C-alpha positions in Angstrom: -48.0 29.8 -29.3 -46.4 26.7 -30.6 -49.0 24.2 -29.8 -47.8 21.8 -32.3 -44.3 21.5 -31.5 -43.5 18.8 -29.0 -42.6 20.1 -25.6 -41.1 18.4 -22.3 -41.6 19.8 -18.9 -39.5 18.5 -15.9 -40.6 18.9 -12.4 -37.2 19.3 -10.6 -36.8 19.3 -6.8 -35.3 18.1 -3.8 -37.0 15.1 -2.2 -40.2 15.7 0.0 -40.7 19.3 -1.7 -44.1 18.8 -3.2 -42.9 17.4 -6.8 -45.5 14.6 -6.6 -48.3 16.9 -6.0 -47.2 19.2 -8.7 -46.6 16.6 -11.2 -50.2 15.2 -10.8 -51.6 18.6 -11.0 -49.7 19.1 -14.5 -51.0 15.8 -15.5 -54.5 16.8 -14.8 -53.9 20.0 -16.8 -52.8 18.2 -19.9 -49.1 16.9 -19.5 -48.9 13.2 -20.4 -46.7 11.4 -18.0 -47.2 7.9 -19.2 -48.9 4.8 -17.9 -45.9 3.4 -15.9 -46.1 5.7 -13.1 -46.1 5.2 -9.4 -49.6 6.3 -8.5 -50.3 4.0 -5.6 -51.1 5.4 -2.2 -48.2 4.8 0.0 -47.4 5.5 3.6 -45.0 8.2 2.9 -47.0 9.7 0.2 -50.7 9.1 0.3 -51.5 10.8 -2.9 -49.0 8.8 -4.8 -45.5 9.6 -6.3 -46.4 10.0 -10.0 -43.0 9.1 -11.1 -42.5 7.2 -14.3 -40.8 3.9 -13.2 -38.5 3.8 -16.1 -37.0 7.3 -15.5 -36.5 6.4 -11.8 -34.9 3.1 -12.7 -32.4 4.8 -15.1 -31.5 7.3 -12.6 -30.8 4.7 -9.8 -28.5 2.9 -12.3 -26.6 6.2 -13.1 -26.1 7.0 -9.4 -24.9 3.3 -8.8 -22.5 3.3 -11.7 -20.6 6.3 -9.8 -21.0 4.8 -6.4 -23.8 6.7 -5.1 -27.5 6.9 -4.3 -30.0 9.6 -3.8 -29.1 10.0 -0.2 -25.5 9.8 -0.8 -24.8 11.9 -3.9 -21.7 10.8 -5.8 -18.8 12.8 -6.7 -19.3 13.0 -10.6 -16.1 13.4 -12.6 -15.9 16.0 -15.2 -17.8 15.5 -18.2 -19.2 12.3 -16.7 -22.3 12.5 -18.9 -20.1 11.5 -21.9 -18.9 8.2 -20.2 -19.2 5.2 -22.5 -20.8 3.2 -19.8 -23.9 5.2 -20.1 -24.5 4.4 -23.7 -27.0 1.7 -23.0 -28.8 3.9 -20.6 -28.9 6.6 -23.2 -30.8 4.4 -25.5 -33.3 3.3 -22.9 -33.8 6.9 -22.0 -34.5 8.1 -25.6 -36.8 5.2 -26.1 -38.7 6.0 -22.9 -39.2 9.7 -24.1 -40.2 8.5 -27.6 -42.8 6.2 -25.9 -44.3 9.1 -24.2 -44.2 11.4 -27.4 -46.2 8.7 -29.4 -49.2 9.6 -27.1 -48.8 13.3 -26.8 -47.0 16.4 -27.8 -46.6 17.7 -24.3 -45.0 15.3 -21.9 -43.4 15.5 -18.5 -41.7 13.6 -15.9 -40.2 13.9 -12.4 -37.8 12.1 -10.2 -35.7 14.1 -7.5 -32.6 12.2 -8.4 -32.7 14.1 -11.7 -31.3 17.0 -9.7 -28.2 15.0 -9.6 -28.2 13.3 -13.0 -29.5 16.2 -15.2 -26.6 16.5 -17.5 -27.5 12.9 -18.6 -31.2 13.9 -19.3 -30.3 17.3 -21.1 -28.5 15.3 -23.6 -31.7 13.0 -24.1 -34.0 16.1 -24.3 -31.9 19.2 -24.9 -34.8 21.8 -24.6 -36.7 21.0 -21.5 -38.8 23.6 -19.4 -38.3 23.3 -15.7 -40.8 23.8 -12.9 -39.0 23.7 -9.7 -40.7 23.5 -6.2 -39.2 24.9 -3.2 -39.9 23.9 0.3 -38.3 25.2 3.5 -35.1 23.0 4.2 -36.3 22.3 8.0 -39.6 20.8 6.7 -37.9 18.7 4.1 -35.2 17.4 6.7 -38.1 16.6 9.1 -40.0 14.7 6.4 -36.6 12.9 5.7 -36.1 12.0 9.2 -39.8 10.7 9.5 -39.6 8.6 6.2 -36.0 7.5 6.2 -34.4 8.2 9.7 -32.0 10.8 8.2 -30.7 13.0 10.8 -31.8 16.6 10.7 -28.5 18.2 9.9 -27.7 15.7 7.3 -31.2 16.3 5.6 -30.4 20.1 5.6 -27.0 19.4 3.9 -28.7 17.1 1.4 -31.1 20.0 0.6 -28.0 22.4 0.0 -26.6 19.8 -2.3 -29.6 19.2 -4.3 -30.4 22.9 -4.8 -26.7 23.7 -5.7 -27.3 21.3 -8.6 -30.6 22.6 -9.6 -29.4 26.1 -9.9 -26.4 25.2 -11.6 -27.8 22.9 -14.1 -30.7 25.1 -15.1 -29.1 28.5 -15.1 -29.4 28.9 -19.0 -32.8 27.2 -19.4 -36.5 28.2 -19.0 -37.5 27.6 -15.5 -40.0 28.8 -13.0 -40.0 28.4 -9.2 -43.0 27.4 -7.2 -43.0 27.5 -3.5 -44.6 24.5 -1.8 -46.6 26.5 0.8 -48.1 28.8 -2.0 -49.1 25.9 -4.1 -50.9 24.3 -1.1 -52.5 27.5 0.2 -53.3 29.2 -3.1 -53.1 26.7 -5.9 -55.2 28.9 -8.4 -52.9 31.6 -8.3 -49.8 29.5 -8.7 -51.5 27.3 -11.6 -52.2 30.6 -13.5 -48.4 31.5 -13.3 -47.6 27.9 -14.5 -50.2 28.2 -17.5 -48.6 31.3 -18.5 -45.1 29.6 -18.3 -46.1 26.5 -20.3 -47.6 28.4 -23.1 -49.2 25.5 -24.8 -52.8 25.0 -26.0 -53.0 21.5 -24.6 -52.2 22.8 -21.1 -55.2 24.6 -19.5 -57.7 24.4 -16.6 -61.4 24.2 -17.2 -64.3 23.7 -14.5 -63.8 19.9 -14.7 -60.1 19.9 -14.2 -60.3 22.6 -11.6 -62.6 20.4 -9.6 -60.2 17.4 -9.8 -57.4 19.8 -8.6 -59.6 21.0 -5.7 -60.1 17.5 -4.6 -56.5 16.6 -5.0 -54.8 19.5 -3.2 -55.6 20.3 0.3 -53.8 22.2 3.4 -53.5 18.7 5.0 -50.9 17.9 2.3 -48.6 20.3 4.2 -47.0 17.9 6.9 -44.1 18.6 9.2 -44.5 22.3 9.3 -41.6 24.1 11.0 -41.6 27.4 13.0 -39.7 29.6 10.7 -39.4 32.3 13.5 -37.4 30.2 15.6 -35.4 28.5 13.0 -32.7 31.0 12.2 -30.2 28.6 10.6 -32.7 27.3 8.1 -34.2 30.5 7.4 -30.9 32.1 6.4 -30.3 29.5 3.9 -33.8 29.6 2.6 -33.6 33.3 2.2 -30.6 32.9 0.1 -32.6 30.5 -2.3 -35.7 32.8 -2.1 -33.5 36.0 -3.0 -31.8 34.1 -6.0 -35.1 32.9 -7.4 -37.0 36.0 -6.8 -34.4 38.0 -8.7 -33.4 35.5 -11.2 -29.8 35.7 -10.0 -27.3 33.0 -11.0 -24.7 31.4 -8.7 -21.8 29.2 -8.7 -23.3 26.0 -7.4 -20.1 24.5 -6.1 -19.7 27.5 -4.0 -23.1 27.2 -2.9 -22.8 23.4 -2.0 -19.3 24.3 -0.3 -20.6 27.3 1.8 -23.9 25.7 2.4 -22.3 22.6 3.9 -19.9 25.0 5.9 -22.7 27.3 6.9 -24.7 24.3 8.3 -21.9 22.7 9.9 -20.4 25.9 11.3 -23.8 26.7 13.0 -24.3 23.2 14.1 -20.9 23.6 15.9 -22.0 26.9 17.5 -25.1 25.2 18.7 -23.2 22.3 20.1 -20.9 24.7 21.8 -23.8 26.4 23.4 -25.1 23.1 24.7 -21.8 22.2 26.0 -21.7 25.5 27.9 -25.1 24.8 29.3 -24.2 21.2 30.2 -20.9 22.5 31.9 -23.1 25.0 33.9 -25.2 22.1 35.0 -22.2 20.0 36.0 -20.7 22.9 37.9 -24.1 23.3 39.7 -24.3 19.7 40.6 -20.6 19.7 41.7 -21.5 22.5 44.1 -24.5 20.4 45.3 -22.1 17.6 45.9 -19.7 19.7 47.9 -22.4 20.9 49.9 -23.9 17.3 50.5 -20.3 16.1 51.3 -20.0 19.0 54.0 -23.3 17.9 55.5 -22.2 14.3 55.5 -18.8 15.4 57.3 -20.9 17.3 59.7 -23.1 14.4 60.5 -20.0 12.3 60.8 -18.4 14.6 63.5 -21.8 14.6 65.5 -21.7 10.7 65.2 -18.2 10.7 66.5 -19.1 13.1 69.3 -22.0 10.9 70.3 -19.8 7.8 70.3 -17.5 9.5 72.5 -20.3 10.3 75.0 -21.6 6.9 74.9 -18.1 5.5 75.5 -17.6 7.8 78.4 -21.0 6.7 79.8 -20.1 3.0 79.5 -16.9 3.7 81.4 -18.9 5.6 84.1 -21.4 2.6 84.4 -18.5 0.0 84.4 -16.8 2.0 87.4 -19.9 2.1 89.4 -20.6 -1.5 89.0 -17.0 -2.5 90.2 -17.3 -0.4 93.3 -18.2 -1.7 96.8 -21.5 0.3 97.0 -22.7 -1.6 93.8 -21.8 -5.0 95.3 -23.7 -4.2 98.6 -26.7 -2.8 96.6 -26.7 -6.3 94.7 -26.8 -8.1 98.0 -29.5 -5.8 99.5 -31.6 -6.3 96.3 -31.4 -10.1 96.8 -32.2 -10.1 100.4 -35.1 -7.7 99.8 -36.5 -10.0 97.2 -36.4 -13.0 99.5 -38.1 -11.2 102.2 -40.8 -10.1 100.2 -41.3 -13.7 98.8 -41.4 -15.0 102.5 -44.2 -12.4 103.4 -46.2 -13.1 100.2 -45.8 -17.0 100.3 -45.0 -18.2 103.8 -46.5 -21.8 103.2 -44.1 -22.3 100.2 -41.3 -21.1 102.0 -41.9 -23.5 105.0 -42.3 -26.4 102.6 -39.2 -25.5 100.8 -37.3 -25.2 104.2 -38.5 -28.5 105.4 -37.5 -30.4 102.4 -34.0 -29.0 102.6 -34.0 -30.3 106.4 -35.2 -33.7 105.6 -32.8 -34.1 102.8 -29.9 -33.3 105.1 
């Protein structure tokens, strides 16, 4: 083993893929990551990010120079890492690495933005080892939606872009792939793989370190679990990556990015087409219900017209009866009948009333 030789390990992964957890575990096992790291408990990462602030700042400035950001990867020109505008950043980056080497022979760093800026860092540290966490794209997308409000489809496309760069930029380097779920569910087995990969005396696990790791890693760290059985789109993409990593296959990253984007968008279009068919069926059903309701309303209108005609006919019959001689004689009879009843019931009042009329005359 080359325990005396200075070594650098880079944890390289898409955002929300477990790189913070893995970086902290490497740190516990002997990888020096510096004092200027983001270890505070944050809402989006309660165990801390474990990123060196200086490396993160340099990556952000690189992306800004080319008009991008971590969530909007820029279109880098060919041989962009030789751009003179990066000279000051190269000096800062080499100084940052030297500061770490002043404290230890085995150092490490991580920042998901390095997936995009790795050509820059490979000029700073030519012979790095890469530990690459893999997490299901649907889980990454759900986590990004929860943290940043990024739509699920855009999160999946970001995952494809980052992975295309990872596979392309590390294809000729020493690398090991660690599945996020395996690291959470069986950390001891995965750590043994990493120890064998690191091959450095300073990197080991004893009882004390194992206890710290056990307290740090828990199944509760695995948030935003997806149902892989029902997620055909993401499973297909995930299986492509799994197949390539398991068999150490190399790929043209640009084709992966292009095909991945196309695959995601094509499946989203198919999904939307199915939704449109479903909505059209619902609209057709509603149209039929409207036609049925309109027919019922029309029938009720006809019944109302019929009833109005009957009422009009009855009104005419009543008017005809009231205009007849029989109706007029009936009215006279009713008046006379009422007067006779009044006279029989109130004879005194009738005599008084009659006398008053006589005297008035």
